[in-house]
KOLZADREN-663504 format. One record per residue: residue in one letter; x, y negated, z of N, C-alpha, C in turn. Coordinates in Angstrom, 2 decimals. Example, Ala and Ser with C-alpha at 12.3 -4.5 7.8 and 13.67 -1.06 7.14 Angstrom:
2
[atom "A"; [13.19; 5.69; 7.80]; [12.30; 4.50; 7.80]; [13.20; 3.30; 7.80]],
[atom "S"; [12.85; 2.25; 7.08]; [13.67; 1.06; 7.14]; [12.90; -0.03; 7.87]],
END
This chain:
89
[atom "M"; [29.50; 48.78; 57.59]; [30.34; 49.97; 57.82]; [29.74; 51.19; 57.57]],
[atom "K"; [28.19; 51.48; 57.36]; [27.80; 52.79; 56.55]; [28.12; 52.48; 54.92]],
[atom "S"; [28.17; 51.46; 54.16]; [28.20; 51.31; 52.95]; [29.61; 51.81; 52.41]],
[atom "L"; [30.55; 51.46; 53.48]; [31.98; 51.66; 53.40]; [32.39; 53.24; 53.62]],
[atom "R"; [31.51; 53.75; 54.33]; [31.41; 55.45; 54.75]; [30.94; 56.10; 53.51]],
[atom "I"; [29.82; 55.47; 53.06]; [29.36; 56.29; 52.07]; [30.03; 56.26; 50.59]],
[atom "T"; [30.83; 55.04; 50.47]; [31.19; 55.14; 49.23]; [32.61; 55.65; 49.33]],
[atom "A"; [33.28; 56.03; 50.58]; [34.26; 56.63; 50.80]; [34.29; 58.08; 50.34]],
[atom "I"; [33.29; 58.37; 50.71]; [32.53; 60.04; 50.33]; [32.01; 60.37; 49.17]],
[atom "L"; [31.64; 59.35; 48.42]; [31.55; 59.50; 46.87]; [32.81; 59.99; 45.90]],
[atom "E"; [33.57; 58.62; 46.48]; [35.05; 58.47; 45.53]; [35.80; 59.54; 45.70]],
[atom "G"; [35.81; 60.16; 47.10]; [36.30; 61.55; 47.07]; [35.86; 62.66; 45.99]],
[atom "I"; [34.28; 62.50; 46.30]; [33.71; 63.45; 45.58]; [33.91; 63.31; 43.95]],
[atom "S"; [33.89; 62.24; 43.86]; [34.07; 61.95; 42.02]; [35.44; 62.44; 41.35]],
[atom "Y"; [36.47; 62.10; 42.58]; [37.87; 62.21; 42.33]; [38.09; 63.72; 41.97]],
[atom "L"; [37.41; 64.64; 43.04]; [37.71; 65.96; 42.69]; [36.65; 66.52; 41.77]],
[atom "L"; [35.34; 66.16; 41.26]; [35.29; 66.72; 39.99]; [35.55; 66.27; 38.81]],
[atom "F"; [36.39; 65.02; 38.92]; [37.11; 64.50; 38.00]; [38.29; 65.55; 37.70]],
[atom "G"; [38.95; 66.20; 38.68]; [39.70; 66.63; 38.21]; [39.19; 68.50; 37.80]],
[atom "L"; [38.10; 68.39; 38.40]; [37.52; 69.70; 37.87]; [37.38; 69.59; 36.04]],
[atom "S"; [36.85; 68.40; 35.82]; [36.39; 68.16; 34.84]; [37.73; 68.25; 33.38]],
[atom "M"; [38.62; 67.95; 34.00]; [40.19; 67.68; 32.85]; [40.46; 69.46; 32.56]],
[atom "P"; [40.02; 69.99; 32.93]; [40.39; 71.70; 32.18]; [39.23; 71.63; 30.80]],
[atom "L"; [37.94; 71.04; 31.19]; [37.16; 71.21; 30.33]; [37.26; 70.36; 29.09]],
[atom "K"; [37.89; 69.15; 29.39]; [38.50; 68.26; 28.14]; [39.95; 68.81; 27.48]],
[atom "Y"; [40.70; 68.99; 28.26]; [41.94; 69.59; 27.73]; [41.86; 71.23; 27.04]],
[atom "L"; [40.95; 72.10; 27.78]; [41.14; 73.23; 27.30]; [40.30; 73.64; 26.53]],
[atom "Y"; [39.30; 73.28; 26.53]; [37.81; 73.51; 25.97]; [37.62; 72.55; 25.05]],
[atom "H"; [37.76; 71.44; 24.81]; [37.55; 70.30; 24.27]; [35.81; 70.01; 24.63]],
[atom "I"; [35.60; 70.24; 25.56]; [34.14; 69.53; 26.07]; [34.65; 67.91; 26.47]],
[atom "L"; [33.91; 67.09; 25.80]; [34.71; 65.69; 26.29]; [33.49; 65.10; 27.48]],
[atom "L"; [32.34; 65.17; 26.85]; [31.03; 64.31; 27.59]; [31.30; 64.39; 29.20]],
[atom "P"; [31.26; 65.77; 29.82]; [31.67; 65.72; 31.35]; [32.70; 64.63; 31.87]],
[atom "N"; [33.95; 64.49; 31.36]; [35.01; 64.15; 31.74]; [34.79; 62.73; 31.43]],
[atom "K"; [34.00; 62.12; 30.20]; [33.97; 60.50; 30.29]; [32.67; 60.12; 31.16]],
[atom "I"; [31.91; 61.06; 31.78]; [31.08; 60.85; 32.85]; [31.09; 60.64; 33.85]],
[atom "I"; [31.94; 61.64; 34.65]; [32.30; 61.77; 35.77]; [33.59; 60.42; 35.96]],
[atom "G"; [34.57; 60.72; 34.57]; [35.44; 59.75; 34.78]; [34.98; 58.17; 34.75]],
[atom "M"; [34.02; 57.78; 34.13]; [33.46; 56.04; 34.87]; [32.62; 56.56; 35.54]],
[atom "A"; [32.06; 57.10; 36.18]; [31.74; 57.18; 37.56]; [32.57; 56.84; 38.77]],
[atom "H"; [33.49; 57.81; 38.64]; [34.70; 57.73; 39.56]; [35.40; 56.19; 39.45]],
[atom "G"; [35.64; 55.76; 38.18]; [36.22; 54.26; 38.12]; [35.41; 53.23; 38.91]],
[atom "I"; [34.11; 53.32; 38.44]; [33.27; 52.87; 39.16]; [33.22; 52.45; 41.07]],
[atom "L"; [33.15; 53.80; 41.20]; [33.77; 54.31; 42.67]; [34.72; 53.77; 43.36]],
[atom "F"; [35.98; 53.93; 42.47]; [37.27; 53.64; 43.39]; [36.85; 52.19; 43.29]],
[atom "I"; [36.84; 51.37; 42.19]; [36.69; 49.82; 42.49]; [35.75; 49.37; 43.71]],
[atom "L"; [34.55; 50.23; 43.63]; [33.59; 49.66; 44.88]; [34.25; 49.72; 45.95]],
[atom "Y"; [34.92; 50.99; 46.13]; [35.72; 51.47; 47.48]; [36.73; 50.50; 48.12]],
[atom "I"; [37.36; 50.09; 46.93]; [38.65; 49.03; 47.22]; [38.09; 47.69; 47.45]],
[atom "L"; [36.84; 47.24; 47.02]; [36.49; 45.89; 47.25]; [35.40; 46.06; 48.57]],
[atom "I"; [34.67; 46.96; 48.84]; [34.24; 47.03; 50.21]; [35.14; 47.00; 51.32]],
[atom "A"; [36.19; 47.78; 51.18]; [37.16; 47.90; 51.98]; [38.01; 46.22; 52.25]],
[atom "F"; [38.43; 45.86; 51.04]; [38.88; 44.58; 51.03]; [38.09; 43.21; 52.04]],
[atom "F"; [36.74; 43.41; 51.58]; [36.03; 42.77; 52.19]; [35.47; 42.96; 53.74]],
[atom "Y"; [35.44; 44.33; 54.25]; [35.26; 44.61; 55.23]; [36.26; 44.30; 56.59]],
[atom "R"; [37.66; 44.51; 56.13]; [38.83; 44.33; 56.76]; [38.58; 43.74; 58.01]],
[atom "K"; [37.63; 43.64; 58.86]; [37.28; 42.74; 60.02]; [39.00; 42.65; 60.85]],
[atom "N"; [39.21; 43.46; 61.67]; [40.57; 43.59; 62.70]; [41.68; 44.45; 62.11]],
[atom "W"; [41.85; 44.97; 61.01]; [42.55; 45.93; 60.64]; [44.00; 45.46; 60.25]],
[atom "N"; [44.81; 45.95; 61.29]; [46.14; 45.59; 61.06]; [46.81; 46.30; 59.69]],
[atom "I"; [48.01; 45.73; 59.14]; [48.50; 45.91; 57.87]; [48.54; 47.51; 57.30]],
[atom "K"; [49.06; 48.08; 58.61]; [49.33; 49.47; 58.17]; [47.82; 50.28; 58.03]],
[atom "T"; [47.17; 49.80; 58.64]; [45.65; 50.57; 58.77]; [44.87; 50.09; 57.15]],
[atom "Q"; [45.30; 48.87; 56.77]; [44.63; 48.62; 55.26]; [45.25; 49.44; 54.36]],
[atom "F"; [46.66; 49.16; 54.66]; [47.62; 49.87; 53.41]; [47.09; 51.53; 53.36]],
[atom "T"; [46.91; 51.95; 54.58]; [46.46; 53.50; 54.47]; [44.97; 53.75; 54.01]],
[atom "I"; [44.22; 52.70; 54.44]; [42.74; 52.49; 53.36]; [42.87; 52.90; 51.93]],
[atom "Y"; [43.36; 51.62; 51.84]; [44.09; 51.33; 50.26]; [44.63; 52.46; 49.74]],
[atom "F"; [45.11; 53.14; 50.10]; [46.39; 53.94; 49.53]; [45.42; 55.35; 49.30]],
[atom "A"; [44.46; 55.80; 50.28]; [43.77; 57.12; 50.24]; [43.00; 57.26; 49.41]],
[atom "S"; [42.44; 56.04; 48.51]; [41.76; 55.93; 47.20]; [42.74; 56.79; 46.16]],
[atom "L"; [43.99; 56.93; 46.36]; [44.65; 57.21; 44.90]; [45.38; 58.68; 45.32]],
[atom "I"; [45.03; 59.38; 46.59]; [45.24; 60.93; 46.80]; [43.69; 61.77; 47.07]],
[atom "P"; [43.91; 62.86; 46.30]; [42.74; 63.45; 46.66]; [42.57; 63.92; 48.20]],
[atom "F"; [41.36; 63.94; 48.75]; [40.78; 64.27; 49.55]; [41.05; 63.51; 51.09]],
[atom "C"; [42.01; 62.47; 50.31]; [42.49; 61.45; 51.24]; [41.12; 60.44; 51.92]],
[atom "T"; [40.41; 60.00; 51.27]; [39.02; 59.32; 51.23]; [38.39; 60.00; 52.49]],
[atom "F"; [38.54; 61.48; 52.81]; [37.34; 62.11; 53.40]; [37.92; 61.95; 55.18]],
[atom "Y"; [39.57; 61.90; 54.87]; [40.08; 61.53; 55.99]; [40.10; 60.41; 56.84]],
[atom "V"; [40.28; 59.42; 55.80]; [40.16; 58.26; 56.35]; [38.69; 57.59; 56.77]],
[atom "E"; [37.59; 58.08; 56.05]; [36.39; 58.38; 56.84]; [35.84; 58.54; 57.81]],
[atom "K"; [36.33; 59.99; 58.13]; [36.37; 60.59; 59.46]; [37.33; 59.64; 60.67]],
[atom "K"; [38.52; 59.28; 60.20]; [39.31; 58.58; 61.32]; [39.01; 57.30; 61.29]],
[atom "Y"; [39.04; 56.51; 60.53]; [38.93; 55.07; 60.52]; [37.51; 54.29; 60.43]],
[atom "F"; [36.47; 55.30; 59.73]; [35.31; 54.29; 59.58]; [34.41; 55.13; 60.44]],
[atom "R"; [34.39; 56.33; 60.79]; [33.18; 56.94; 61.32]; [33.14; 56.67; 62.72]],
[atom "N"; [34.75; 56.11; 63.14]; [34.84; 55.60; 64.76]; [34.11; 54.10; 64.78]],
[atom "D"; [34.79; 53.87; 63.96]; [34.31; 52.30; 64.04]; [32.81; 51.55; 64.15]],
[atom "E"; [31.94; 52.52; 63.94]; [30.61; 52.17; 64.02]; [30.07; 52.01; 65.41]],
END
């Protein structure tokens, strides 16, 4: 469970950093930060989904959907980490 909590937090941070690096790419044509953060975010996104999928001990369908869907919305992984993962330890 600890790895799922850490991955959820890191995925949320990478999502926010990815959003902040977009103006650098499109307004100032500085491509490197977006490329690095985008790759890290992609890896963390896949890792979050995989760990959540393999961990899903006794979650019902609604909880599973919420946890997977949280990775698509900024700040949601922080909410899911607090509501589902922190209390589950």
